[in-house]
NUMI-841285 format. One record per residue: x, y, z of N, C-alpha, C, CB in turn. Coordinates in pm, 1 decimal. Glycine has a CB too. Layout:
N
(r (X; Y; Z); (X; Y; Z); (X; Y; Z); (X; Y; Z))
...
***
This chain:
153
(r (-3408.8; -1445.6; 3847.7); (-3509.6; -1518.3; 3782.6); (-3608.4; -1403.1; 3735.4); (-3577.1; -1631.7; 3880.7))
(r (-3659.3; -1405.9; 3612.7); (-3752.5; -1322.0; 3560.9); (-3900.8; -1371.5; 3627.8); (-3743.0; -1328.7; 3396.0))
(r (-3985.1; -1261.7; 3605.9); (-4123.9; -1291.1; 3660.8); (-4179.1; -1401.8; 3603.6); (-4218.1; -1183.9; 3643.0))
(r (-4180.8; -1430.2; 3468.2); (-4242.2; -1537.8; 3395.5); (-4161.1; -1669.5; 3441.3); (-4236.3; -1509.6; 3231.4))
(r (-4041.8; -1674.6; 3480.1); (-3973.3; -1792.9; 3522.4); (-4019.3; -1831.1; 3654.2); (-3828.0; -1775.4; 3522.1))
(r (-4036.3; -1734.1; 3738.2); (-4098.9; -1741.6; 3868.1); (-4232.5; -1815.0; 3874.5); (-4117.4; -1607.5; 3917.6))
(r (-4312.7; -1760.6; 3777.1); (-4444.4; -1794.4; 3762.8); (-4460.5; -1960.3; 3730.0); (-4503.1; -1700.1; 3648.3))
(r (-4385.9; -1992.6; 3629.8); (-4357.6; -2120.0; 3584.4); (-4319.2; -2218.1; 3672.0); (-4271.2; -2114.7; 3498.9))
(r (-4213.0; -2172.7; 3758.9); (-4167.9; -2263.7; 3879.3); (-4280.8; -2276.7; 3978.5); (-4037.7; -2202.9; 3957.4))
(r (-4366.4; -2181.3; 4005.3); (-4459.7; -2197.1; 4097.0); (-4570.7; -2292.6; 4061.1); (-4507.1; -2075.6; 4126.9))
(r (-4599.0; -2281.1; 3916.4); (-4701.7; -2383.9; 3858.1); (-4661.7; -2520.6; 3877.0); (-4723.9; -2366.1; 3708.9))
(r (-4520.4; -2542.7; 3854.4); (-4462.1; -2676.2; 3848.0); (-4463.2; -2725.4; 3997.9); (-4309.9; -2674.5; 3781.0))
(r (-4427.1; -2635.7; 4095.6); (-4423.5; -2672.9; 4235.1); (-4566.8; -2708.7; 4278.6); (-4363.5; -2557.3; 4322.6))
(r (-4665.5; -2635.2; 4244.3); (-4801.4; -2669.4; 4282.4); (-4853.5; -2801.9; 4233.8); (-4889.4; -2567.3; 4235.7))
(r (-4813.5; -2813.2; 4099.0); (-4841.4; -2956.3; 4037.4); (-4783.6; -3065.4; 4103.7); (-4794.1; -2968.6; 3900.8))
(r (-4663.3; -3054.2; 4143.1); (-4588.1; -3152.7; 4213.6); (-4658.9; -3186.9; 4341.7); (-4447.7; -3105.1; 4239.9))
(r (-4685.5; -3087.7; 4415.0); (-4752.1; -3109.8; 4547.2); (-4887.2; -3173.6; 4537.2); (-4767.2; -2979.8; 4620.4))
(r (-4961.0; -3157.8; 4423.0); (-5087.4; -3224.6; 4401.7); (-5077.2; -3353.3; 4332.9); (-5175.3; -3141.1; 4328.0))
(r (-4953.5; -3386.0; 4282.4); (-4933.0; -3509.7; 4204.9); (-4999.2; -3514.5; 4071.7); (-4979.3; -3623.1; 4281.1))
(r (-4995.3; -3397.3; 3997.7); (-5066.6; -3386.7; 3879.6); (-4970.6; -3428.9; 3771.0); (-5123.3; -3246.7; 3859.7))
(r (-5027.7; -3450.3; 3649.3); (-4955.2; -3485.6; 3532.4); (-4966.2; -3363.4; 3445.3); (-5009.3; -3615.9; 3463.6))
(r (-4857.1; -3322.6; 3375.4); (-4840.6; -3202.6; 3275.3); (-4785.5; -3265.1; 3148.6); (-4736.1; -3080.7; 3331.4))
(r (-4834.6; -3240.5; 3050.7); (-4793.6; -3268.6; 2913.4); (-4752.8; -3410.0; 2918.1); (-4678.5; -3174.4; 2859.9))
(r (-4811.9; -3489.6; 2989.6); (-4787.2; -3642.6; 2975.5); (-4675.5; -3685.2; 3062.8); (-4752.1; -3684.7; 2826.8))
(r (-4631.6; -3610.8; 3159.5); (-4534.9; -3637.0; 3258.0); (-4580.6; -3617.6; 3391.1); (-4423.9; -3561.1; 3238.1))
(r (-4542.4; -3723.3; 3481.8); (-4570.0; -3714.8; 3624.0); (-4479.7; -3602.0; 3668.6); (-4543.1; -3853.0; 3703.2))
(r (-4539.8; -3507.9; 3749.4); (-4452.5; -3392.4; 3804.6); (-4418.3; -3441.7; 3946.0); (-4532.5; -3239.1; 3807.6))
(r (-4292.7; -3429.3; 3978.1); (-4246.4; -3461.5; 4116.5); (-4199.6; -3335.9; 4184.2); (-4131.3; -3567.0; 4115.8))
(r (-4206.5; -3331.0; 4312.4); (-4123.0; -3222.3; 4376.7); (-3979.8; -3225.5; 4360.9); (-4144.2; -3220.1; 4514.1))
(r (-3930.3; -3110.2; 4332.6); (-3784.2; -3092.2; 4298.2); (-3712.3; -3128.5; 4429.2); (-3746.5; -2936.4; 4246.2))
(r (-3594.8; -3198.1; 4426.8); (-3514.3; -3219.3; 4542.9); (-3422.5; -3089.7; 4560.1); (-3428.5; -3355.4; 4527.5))
(r (-3385.3; -3073.5; 4692.4); (-3294.8; -2968.9; 4709.8); (-3162.6; -2991.6; 4658.8); (-3286.2; -2937.5; 4839.8))
(r (-3115.1; -2894.0; 4576.0); (-2971.7; -2907.9; 4498.5); (-2883.6; -2837.2; 4597.5); (-2961.7; -2831.6; 4334.8))
(r (-2775.9; -2925.5; 4612.2); (-2660.2; -2888.3; 4692.6); (-2535.9; -2922.8; 4604.6); (-2658.9; -2966.0; 4836.1))
(r (-2452.8; -2828.8; 4602.7); (-2335.2; -2866.1; 4532.8); (-2230.7; -2944.0; 4621.6); (-2273.9; -2741.7; 4475.8))
(r (-2160.2; -3030.1; 4555.8); (-2072.6; -3115.0; 4627.5); (-1973.0; -3024.0; 4716.0); (-1994.8; -3209.0; 4524.7))
(r (-1958.5; -3039.5; 4838.1); (-1860.6; -2950.4; 4914.8); (-1932.7; -2843.8; 4974.6); (-1749.3; -2891.2; 4827.8))
(r (-2052.3; -2808.4; 4941.7); (-2123.4; -2691.7; 4993.1); (-2125.7; -2696.3; 5152.8); (-2272.4; -2688.4; 4932.5))
(r (-2147.5; -2809.3; 5210.3); (-2154.9; -2818.4; 5361.0); (-2029.4; -2783.5; 5415.4); (-2193.4; -2955.0; 5412.0))
(r (-1915.4; -2842.4; 5349.1); (-1773.5; -2818.6; 5407.0); (-1742.9; -2654.3; 5405.3); (-1653.9; -2905.7; 5309.3))
(r (-1793.4; -2585.6; 5288.4); (-1760.9; -2447.4; 5284.6); (-1835.8; -2374.4; 5406.6); (-1801.7; -2387.0; 5142.3))
(r (-1940.7; -2423.4; 5438.1); (-2029.4; -2349.9; 5533.5); (-1948.3; -2376.0; 5665.1); (-2194.5; -2407.0; 5537.8))
(r (-1914.4; -2500.9; 5694.7); (-1841.6; -2543.0; 5807.8); (-1711.7; -2462.7; 5828.6); (-1812.4; -2687.1; 5794.8))
(r (-1639.1; -2432.2; 5708.1); (-1514.4; -2373.5; 5733.8); (-1533.9; -2208.2; 5741.2); (-1410.9; -2421.3; 5617.7))
(r (-1670.1; -2167.9; 5749.1); (-1695.2; -2026.7; 5764.9); (-1660.3; -1933.7; 5651.7); (-1626.6; -1983.5; 5877.5))
(r (-1664.8; -2001.8; 5537.6); (-1640.1; -1933.8; 5404.1); (-1741.1; -1819.6; 5397.7); (-1657.9; -2036.5; 5275.2))
(r (-1700.9; -1704.3; 5394.7); (-1804.5; -1583.3; 5373.6); (-1805.7; -1549.3; 5233.0); (-1767.8; -1448.2; 5457.3))
(r (-1917.7; -1495.1; 5176.6); (-1938.2; -1430.9; 5059.5); (-1876.5; -1302.2; 5036.7); (-2062.5; -1419.3; 5043.7))
(r (-1806.3; -1272.0; 4919.7); (-1754.4; -1134.1; 4897.7); (-1835.2; -1066.2; 4782.9); (-1597.7; -1137.5; 4862.0))
(r (-1830.0; -945.3; 4775.2); (-1881.2; -860.7; 4674.6); (-1802.8; -876.0; 4544.0); (-1879.4; -719.5; 4722.3))
(r (-1867.5; -843.3; 4430.6); (-1795.3; -840.4; 4306.2); (-1685.3; -740.5; 4317.3); (-1886.4; -808.3; 4189.5))
(r (-1720.0; -615.7; 4379.2); (-1607.2; -519.9; 4396.7); (-1484.6; -571.1; 4470.3); (-1655.9; -401.9; 4469.1))
(r (-1511.9; -646.1; 4564.6); (-1399.7; -716.9; 4645.0); (-1324.3; -806.3; 4557.8); (-1454.7; -801.2; 4765.1))
(r (-1396.7; -882.0; 4477.7); (-1318.8; -977.8; 4400.9); (-1238.1; -892.6; 4291.6); (-1417.4; -1091.8; 4332.5))
(r (-1289.0; -782.2; 4236.7); (-1215.1; -723.5; 4129.5); (-1083.5; -670.3; 4182.2); (-1295.5; -614.1; 4062.2))
(r (-1074.4; -655.1; 4304.6); (-944.2; -617.8; 4377.3); (-831.1; -717.9; 4348.9); (-967.6; -611.8; 4534.5))
(r (-864.4; -840.5; 4329.7); (-769.5; -945.7; 4313.6); (-706.4; -937.0; 4183.9); (-830.0; -1076.0; 4331.1))
(r (-581.9; -935.2; 4150.7); (-514.0; -901.9; 4029.7); (-465.5; -1051.2; 3994.8); (-389.7; -782.0; 4048.4))
(r (-534.6; -1115.9; 3906.4); (-497.9; -1246.6; 3857.2); (-433.1; -1234.8; 3725.1); (-616.1; -1336.9; 3848.8))
(r (-310.8; -1285.7; 3709.0); (-233.8; -1286.2; 3584.0); (-180.9; -1416.5; 3535.7); (-124.0; -1199.2; 3597.5))
(r (-159.5; -1426.9; 3419.7); (-89.7; -1550.3; 3359.3); (49.9; -1531.3; 3378.7); (-118.2; -1573.7; 3206.3))
(r (116.8; -1646.9; 3441.4); (262.3; -1640.9; 3479.8); (305.8; -1762.1; 3395.5); (297.1; -1653.1; 3651.4))
(r (434.2; -1744.2; 3350.3); (520.0; -1854.5; 3288.3); (630.4; -1887.7; 3376.7); (578.0; -1815.0; 3150.9))
(r (631.8; -2011.5; 3427.4); (735.5; -2067.3; 3513.0); (866.5; -2077.9; 3429.1); (691.0; -2209.3; 3570.7))
(r (968.9; -2006.7; 3484.1); (1093.0; -2001.6; 3403.1); (1187.5; -2097.3; 3480.2); (1155.3; -1846.6; 3387.3))
(r (1179.0; -2112.0; 3614.5); (1269.5; -2196.5; 3696.2); (1197.3; -2257.2; 3804.9); (1384.6; -2119.9; 3751.5))
(r (1225.2; -2376.7; 3843.6); (1154.6; -2450.0; 3961.0); (1259.6; -2541.1; 4027.5); (1023.8; -2541.6; 3909.4))
(r (1260.6; -2508.8; 4154.5); (1359.6; -2591.5; 4235.1); (1276.3; -2639.7; 4374.4); (1505.2; -2492.9; 4273.4))
(r (1314.6; -2757.8; 4420.0); (1265.8; -2791.8; 4548.9); (1326.6; -2708.3; 4653.4); (1288.5; -2931.6; 4577.4))
(r (1242.5; -2678.2; 4760.8); (1299.7; -2606.1; 4870.5); (1369.9; -2717.6; 4974.4); (1179.3; -2515.1; 4943.4))
(r (1488.0; -2689.7; 4999.4); (1563.2; -2775.3; 5087.3); (1506.2; -2805.2; 5215.9); (1685.7; -2722.3; 5109.1))
(r (1484.9; -2925.8; 5247.4); (1428.3; -2949.3; 5389.2); (1283.3; -2956.3; 5401.3); (1470.3; -2843.1; 5480.7))
(r (1213.2; -2934.9; 5284.1); (1060.1; -2935.6; 5276.9); (1015.9; -3033.9; 5182.1); (1000.8; -2800.2; 5236.6))
(r (930.6; -3105.1; 5212.3); (873.9; -3219.3; 5132.8); (774.1; -3159.9; 5022.7); (794.9; -3326.0; 5233.3))
(r (688.0; -3054.8; 5061.7); (592.2; -3006.8; 4966.1); (615.0; -2887.0; 4889.6); (480.2; -2988.9; 5026.4))
(r (722.3; -2812.4; 4927.8); (754.1; -2691.8; 4869.9); (838.2; -2687.9; 4744.5); (813.6; -2620.2; 4963.2))
(r (810.6; -2582.7; 4654.2); (885.5; -2560.9; 4537.1); (906.1; -2413.9; 4532.7); (817.2; -2615.8; 4411.4))
(r (1013.3; -2374.8; 4496.2); (1050.2; -2237.1; 4466.7); (1057.4; -2210.2; 4334.5); (1168.6; -2200.5; 4521.4))
(r (959.6; -2120.8; 4277.5); (940.1; -2085.7; 4131.4); (982.2; -1955.5; 4108.4); (800.1; -2097.6; 4084.3))
(r (1046.6; -1938.2; 3987.3); (1061.5; -1800.7; 3936.0); (967.1; -1788.1; 3817.0); (1212.7; -1767.9; 3894.5))
(r (886.2; -1696.2; 3812.4); (755.1; -1685.1; 3735.0); (770.5; -1552.8; 3666.8); (617.1; -1691.3; 3830.1))
(r (747.8; -1553.2; 3535.5); (743.4; -1412.7; 3450.5); (597.0; -1385.6; 3452.0); (805.4; -1420.1; 3282.2))
(r (563.1; -1273.5; 3499.8); (414.3; -1231.0; 3497.2); (397.9; -1103.2; 3412.3); (357.7; -1202.5; 3648.3))
(r (485.7; -1093.4; 3303.3); (465.0; -999.7; 3206.1); (549.7; -869.6; 3236.1); (317.3; -972.4; 3196.6))
(r (515.5; -799.2; 3346.1); (591.5; -672.2; 3375.2); (702.8; -702.7; 3453.0); (511.7; -567.9; 3445.5))
(r (723.7; -817.0; 3522.7); (840.2; -843.5; 3595.0); (847.4; -995.5; 3631.7); (844.1; -754.5; 3718.4))
(r (946.7; -1040.5; 3686.0); (962.1; -1171.2; 3738.0); (944.6; -1185.2; 3888.3); (1090.5; -1219.0; 3700.9))
(r (870.7; -1285.8; 3937.0); (849.8; -1291.2; 4071.9); (901.0; -1430.2; 4117.5); (702.5; -1265.0; 4105.4))
(r (935.8; -1427.4; 4253.3); (969.1; -1564.5; 4316.5); (841.2; -1599.4; 4385.7); (1099.5; -1563.0; 4423.9))
(r (795.5; -1717.1; 4375.5); (684.3; -1782.4; 4446.5); (708.4; -1915.6; 4507.4); (576.1; -1796.9; 4358.3))
(r (681.6; -1935.0; 4627.2); (708.3; -2062.0; 4698.5); (554.4; -2117.6; 4701.5); (785.8; -2039.8; 4859.9))
(r (540.3; -2240.7; 4650.6); (412.6; -2327.4; 4635.3); (429.2; -2472.2; 4696.0); (374.8; -2342.2; 4477.6))
(r (319.9; -2511.8; 4755.9); (316.4; -2647.1; 4818.6); (277.0; -2744.7; 4723.7); (225.3; -2654.9; 4934.5))
(r (357.6; -2769.9; 4611.0); (302.2; -2852.4; 4493.9); (399.4; -2971.5; 4467.0); (286.5; -2759.8; 4356.7))
(r (513.0; -2980.6; 4550.3); (610.2; -3077.7; 4512.8); (579.3; -3210.8; 4535.5); (724.1; -3054.7; 4572.2))
(r (464.4; -3267.6; 4613.0); (430.4; -3389.3; 4620.4); (368.5; -3440.2; 4503.3); (359.2; -3405.1; 4721.7))
(r (303.3; -3347.2; 4424.0); (246.0; -3387.1; 4296.8); (319.5; -3347.8; 4166.8); (114.4; -3333.0; 4290.9))
(r (402.1; -3258.3; 4162.3); (465.0; -3215.4; 4048.9); (614.9; -3216.5; 4077.2); (413.2; -3080.9; 4007.1))
(r (691.5; -3272.3; 3981.5); (841.0; -3262.6; 3990.3); (883.7; -3131.0; 3940.5); (912.5; -3373.9; 3909.9))
(r (961.4; -3057.8; 3999.0); (1005.1; -2920.7; 3957.5); (1037.6; -2916.2; 3803.4); (1134.4; -2876.8; 4042.0))
(r (1114.4; -3019.1; 3762.9); (1145.8; -3004.7; 3613.2); (1026.3; -3004.4; 3522.8); (1235.5; -3117.5; 3567.0))
(r (912.6; -3068.7; 3556.8); (800.7; -3075.5; 3477.6); (711.5; -2944.7; 3471.1); (724.8; -3186.9; 3525.1))
(r (734.2; -2833.9; 3571.7); (681.9; -2722.3; 3571.8); (717.4; -2614.5; 3488.6); (687.2; -2691.9; 3672.7))
(r (861.4; -2625.9; 3458.9); (938.2; -2518.2; 3379.6); (860.0; -2506.9; 3227.6); (1114.3; -2567.3; 3362.6))
(r (840.5; -2392.7; 3206.1); (772.4; -2358.0; 3065.2); (634.0; -2348.1; 3071.2); (799.3; -2459.7; 2957.9))
(r (561.5; -2396.1; 3179.9); (410.6; -2412.1; 3197.8); (358.7; -2261.9; 3230.2); (371.6; -2525.6; 3327.3))
(r (241.1; -2231.6; 3190.4); (171.7; -2108.0; 3215.6); (61.6; -2143.7; 3322.0); (109.8; -2045.4; 3078.6))
(r (50.8; -2068.8; 3414.6); (-33.1; -2083.4; 3534.6); (-98.2; -1939.9; 3564.9); (57.3; -2138.5; 3662.0))
(r (-191.1; -1960.8; 3663.6); (-254.7; -1844.0; 3718.0); (-198.5; -1776.9; 3839.7); (-382.7; -1876.8; 3746.2))
(r (-159.2; -1651.0; 3855.9); (-93.1; -1607.5; 3959.4); (-170.4; -1493.1; 4028.0); (37.8; -1571.5; 3917.3))
(r (-181.2; -1491.0; 4170.3); (-236.4; -1387.0; 4230.0); (-119.8; -1283.0; 4244.0); (-303.2; -1429.1; 4360.3))
(r (-126.9; -1168.4; 4159.8); (-9.8; -1080.3; 4141.1); (-7.0; -972.7; 4265.4); (-20.4; -1003.2; 3991.3))
(r (-118.1; -933.6; 4326.6); (-116.6; -827.9; 4412.4); (-124.0; -879.6; 4560.6); (-229.0; -734.8; 4376.8))
(r (-78.3; -1000.8; 4588.1); (-77.8; -1045.9; 4717.1); (49.4; -996.6; 4791.8); (-89.5; -1193.5; 4716.3))
(r (18.6; -961.8; 4903.1); (151.0; -913.3; 4990.8); (238.2; -1028.9; 5011.1); (114.3; -852.0; 5143.4))
(r (366.2; -984.7; 4990.6); (462.4; -1095.4; 5007.1); (467.2; -1159.9; 5148.8); (599.6; -1044.4; 4972.9))
(r (515.0; -1289.4; 5147.2); (513.5; -1363.4; 5274.2); (645.1; -1448.8; 5267.3); (375.4; -1456.5; 5292.5))
(r (703.1; -1461.7; 5394.4); (819.0; -1543.4; 5402.9); (787.1; -1682.7; 5440.7); (913.2; -1487.4; 5496.6))
(r (830.9; -1780.4; 5349.3); (806.4; -1925.2; 5382.4); (933.9; -1995.1; 5383.7); (711.1; -1994.4; 5283.1))
(r (971.7; -2039.8; 5497.4); (1098.3; -2129.0; 5513.3); (1213.9; -2028.5; 5471.5); (1095.3; -2275.4; 5410.7))
(r (1199.7; -1902.5; 5508.5); (1322.2; -1809.3; 5493.1); (1317.6; -1747.3; 5345.0); (1469.2; -1895.9; 5517.6))
(r (1229.8; -1808.5; 5268.8); (1235.4; -1749.7; 5122.2); (1098.4; -1649.7; 5104.3); (1233.3; -1888.1; 4998.5))
(r (1125.0; -1539.0; 5051.3); (1023.6; -1437.0; 5024.7); (940.2; -1492.7; 4915.1); (1084.8; -1297.1; 4986.3))
(r (814.0; -1520.9; 4922.7); (704.9; -1543.8; 4825.4); (636.2; -1423.0; 4786.9); (606.5; -1636.6; 4876.8))
(r (642.2; -1387.6; 4645.5); (596.5; -1265.7; 4607.9); (465.1; -1285.1; 4525.4); (704.4; -1192.7; 4532.7))
(r (375.7; -1371.2; 4556.8); (252.3; -1406.6; 4491.6); (209.0; -1536.0; 4531.7); (263.1; -1402.1; 4348.9))
(r (115.8; -1600.7; 4452.3); (55.9; -1724.4; 4478.6); (-0.7; -1776.9; 4349.3); (-48.7; -1712.6; 4586.0))
(r (28.5; -1912.3; 4326.3); (-24.2; -1981.4; 4215.2); (-168.9; -2042.6; 4264.3); (83.4; -2096.4; 4165.0))
(r (-250.0; -2042.1; 4168.3); (-397.9; -2095.8; 4194.4); (-388.4; -2245.8; 4168.6); (-517.9; -2024.4; 4090.9))
(r (-446.3; -2327.6; 4261.1); (-451.4; -2469.2; 4231.7); (-569.7; -2513.2; 4299.8); (-326.5; -2548.1; 4274.4))
(r (-635.0; -2626.1; 4243.5); (-754.8; -2696.5; 4307.9); (-705.6; -2774.3; 4411.9); (-835.9; -2785.4; 4213.7))
(r (-785.1; -2812.3; 4513.4); (-757.6; -2904.1; 4613.9); (-832.4; -3027.1; 4598.3); (-781.9; -2848.4; 4739.3))
(r (-762.4; -3126.6; 4544.7); (-833.8; -3260.0; 4518.6); (-787.1; -3367.7; 4611.1); (-811.4; -3309.0; 4372.6))
(r (-878.9; -3385.1; 4722.4); (-840.2; -3480.2; 4814.8); (-710.6; -3454.6; 4888.9); (-833.4; -3601.0; 4749.6))
(r (-681.6; -3314.0; 4904.4); (-563.7; -3272.3; 4976.7); (-446.3; -3264.0; 4883.4); (-534.1; -3366.7; 5091.0))
(r (-461.3; -3289.6; 4758.4); (-341.5; -3272.9; 4664.7); (-372.9; -3141.0; 4573.3); (-319.6; -3415.8; 4565.7))
(r (-273.1; -3059.7; 4546.1); (-292.2; -2960.7; 4469.9); (-288.1; -2991.1; 4321.2); (-205.9; -2869.8; 4505.9))
(r (-383.4; -2947.1; 4239.4); (-384.3; -2975.6; 4100.7); (-379.9; -2826.0; 4041.6); (-518.0; -3068.8; 4054.0))
(r (-287.2; -2803.5; 3950.0); (-265.4; -2679.3; 3905.9); (-332.2; -2669.4; 3742.6); (-101.2; -2651.9; 3919.7))
(r (-421.1; -2568.5; 3737.3); (-474.8; -2552.7; 3597.0); (-380.6; -2483.9; 3503.2); (-603.9; -2474.5; 3598.1))
(r (-333.5; -2552.4; 3419.6); (-241.6; -2495.6; 3319.2); (-308.3; -2451.2; 3196.9); (-138.8; -2591.8; 3282.4))
(r (-255.1; -2358.2; 3114.3); (-316.5; -2315.1; 2994.5); (-276.7; -2404.7; 2883.6); (-282.6; -2174.7; 2964.3))
(r (-365.3; -2443.2; 2804.3); (-334.0; -2515.2; 2682.8); (-308.9; -2442.1; 2567.6); (-429.8; -2598.9; 2652.2))
(r (-347.7; -2302.5; 2566.4); (-324.2; -2211.5; 2460.7); (-204.9; -2133.4; 2500.0); (-444.2; -2123.1; 2431.9))
(r (-141.7; -2072.8; 2387.4); (-18.9; -1983.8; 2410.7); (-48.0; -1856.3; 2452.0); (62.6; -1968.6; 2295.3))
(r (-92.0; -1840.8; 2584.6); (-133.5; -1705.8; 2639.4); (-22.7; -1629.2; 2698.9); (-239.4; -1720.2; 2744.0))
(r (6.6; -1511.3; 2651.0); (134.6; -1438.3; 2695.5); (133.4; -1422.7; 2841.4); (150.0; -1296.1; 2629.7))
(r (247.4; -1423.0; 2900.3); (261.9; -1398.3; 3047.9); (224.3; -1258.4; 3067.0); (408.2; -1426.0; 3104.2))
(r (154.5; -1231.2; 3185.6); (111.9; -1099.3; 3232.8); (-37.6; -1071.8; 3181.0); (215.9; -985.4; 3179.4))
(r (-87.9; -1150.1; 3093.9); (-220.4; -1131.0; 3062.0); (-318.5; -1143.5; 3184.3); (-254.0; -1225.9; 2957.2))
(r (-418.0; -1056.8; 3176.0); (-513.3; -1047.4; 3295.6); (-604.4; -1164.5; 3281.1); (-599.0; -907.1; 3301.3))
(r (-643.0; -1225.2; 3396.9); (-736.8; -1340.4; 3402.9); (-848.2; -1281.5; 3478.9); (-676.8; -1475.3; 3472.3))
(r (-971.3; -1298.2; 3414.8); (-1091.3; -1251.2; 3474.3); (-1194.7; -1358.8; 3465.2); (-1138.4; -1124.1; 3409.4))
***
């Protein structure tokens, strides 16, 4: 906040405390602003990272070439994803929301520099990004024709 913005804020706060009117309006004390889910993040122990730490994450556009349910798993889908410079195998817990055949051809955001992990005996070589809406994954798809491998920032 600039110096002048801080000064204006202080004037309005003082006016609110004293119950004054400014420019024909009653000035009321501002409520504390809290983003939805903020208390949950604090409870989960979510710590802040620096911009330099965030820059280390390599986010890329990936195009899903193939998608199959993982046998014996309700939530898992095995994806083959083109991330521009190579094809990756990714295991994602999205099968309860998305039928595998509806994912083919879609463009998604992939964490490309994540260390591989073995899930149900399948090596997952990345991670797709998805929102968590009441426990269900919602994948942000690209509406534009963005080439696979394009860096996301």
